N, C-alpha and C positions, 0 to 999 in steps of 0.2 A: 504494498501498499505508497502510497506517494504521503508527504509533509499536510496536502489540502483536502487529501480523502481523508487518512486520522482529525484533521482539523476540521471537514462534516461532519464523521460519527460523534466526535464531543461534542460542538455544537447541538446536536439534534439528542443526545442524551440531555442535554443543559435543564432541556424543558421541561421535562420528561423527571428530571428528579422533584425538580422546584413545583410541578402535579402532585408526583408521592407525599413531600415535605406539607403543601397544604392541605391534603385529605387524609394525614395521616394523625390529625384532629377526632375528622370525618370518623375512623375506626374509631380510634384511641379509646376516646368515651364512653362511646355503650360498652362497649369489651370491660372498661374500669369498672362499669358502676350494673353491669351482668354478674361479672366475678365477688362485684363489695355484695350485690341483693339475697346471692347466693351463699357467700356467706353466713352472713345475716337468719337467714331463712333456715343453713344449717345447723348454725345454732341457740334458734328455737325452738325448730326441734328437738337435736339433742335434749333441753333440758324440759320440754313438757313429756318426753319418754322421759327422765328423772322423777319427774310428779309427780309419774302415773308409777312409777316403777314404788316411788315411797307411799301413793297410795295404797296403791296394790297390799307391802306387804304390811302395813298397819291393818289390813283390811286383815292381817293372814294371823297375823302376832292378836288380834283381836278373840275372832275367830278361834287362836290356839289353847286362850283359856275355857273351850268348849265341849272341841274331842281333838279328834289325835291328828298330828299330823297330815296322814296319809287322806286322811277323810280333810280335810282342810284345801287341802292338797286336788283331789278332786271336784271340791265345793268350786272351787275360784275358779278351775277348767267350764264349768256347767252352771251352768244359772239354770237351767232344772233339776239337778240335781238335789232328791228326795232328802235331803237333810238340813235342807231348803225351807223345807215344807216341816219339819221332823219339832213335832213338843218340846223335841229332848234341847234342842237347837237354841232355841227364841225363851227354854223354863233358864238355862244356861244366863243366856245376858239379859234378862231380869237380875236375876242370881249376882251379875256379876256387877254388871250398869247402874243396880238400886234403882233411883229414879231417878236416874240421867238419861235411863235406856233410849224411850221415844228421840227428845234431842241429841244424840250420841247416829240414833239409823236415821233421823232428817238430815241430822248433817252428814253422813256419807250415801246417803240420797244421790242430794242436793252435791258435791262434790262428783262422784259417779257419771252424773248427766252432764251437767258441766264438764268436763272428758273429756267425755265422748259426741260432745256436737265440737268441741273448741280440734280435736279429732279425726273427727267427719271434713270440716270447713277444711282444716290447713293440711290433712292427713294426703290429696293430691298435690297438692303446696310443697311437701316437700320431700316425694320423690324424684317429681319434676325440678327442685333445687341441686338432688342427688346426683341423678342427670345430667344435671348442669356444671356439678359439681366436677366427676366423671372428664366430663365434655371439657373444661377446663383443664384440667390438668390434659388429658392430650392431649388438645391445643400447644400448653404449651409444652409439654414433650419434645410434639412434635419442631415447635419453635427454638429450642434450647438441646436439639437432641444428647437428651437427658433419660432415663427412667426414672416412671412414677415414683417417688418414697410414700408419699399418701393412700390412706384409701376411703370415701367418706361413703357413709351407712345411714340412712335418719328414714326408721318410718315407726314412727309410735302405733303403738300394738297395746288394745286396750281387752283386757279378756273379762275384764270385768262388764 
């Protein structure tokens, strides 16, 4: 190539580079928002799963004072378990909680309902955010040609 051809190629590349630099923000800002959104949703979903687990464990501990641990596990897995309608469990809870039994049962019911409603409303969002985090990690891995080091999993599940 002659010097004139090299200069022509160099001058032709400059507008392309300038255009790429101008449009970098057009791509970078939405991607940055997506990554931040995915991180926030992921944190929220993890907190929701933590609170669901705490609630479940508190229910397990409460029922553990009334029935055997094996039965508690079965009761928490199935709302149709026969012990839920058994008078022995009811009498045990009345004996354990005394006059606060009704208030305690109301509170448990309200917390359960709120957790189920939240899980229902954000469950799909948590799955989408998890997939976005996987896509983001793959995108970053391809851009930097490195192996991913983190895996993201967040799908809160209520068993009660």
